[in-house]
C-alpha positions, 0 to 999 in steps of 0.5 A: 852313864847309866842304862835306862830301859825307857830310852832303850825301848824308845830308841829300838822302836824308832830304829825299827818302826815296829811295836814291841812284839815285832822287834828282835830284841837280841839284835839291839845293842845295850848301848841303845839305852845308855844315858848321861846323867848329870848331878846338880845342886844349889850353892846354899852352903855359905860355909863351903866353897863352890868346889866343896859344895860340888864335892858334897853334891856329887857324893850325895847324888852319885855316890862318888867321892871326887877330890876337890882338885878334880873339879873344873868350873865351866859356867853357872846359871843365875 
């Protein structure tokens, strides 16, 4: 999860129906700007298994070194 200022602003504006200068920003919880970001990749490394490719993509895109046995296949898009 990460904080996104644009999402925070949009949610606050929608909640209060007001412009930026009319909103009491100290009353808006920071959680209003939380987003869930998913990493994605292409299975183009023939020498690696799907789990190994996923591990490389997570490390490359998110900076997390996830153990192979922590990956769980859900679905794929063709």
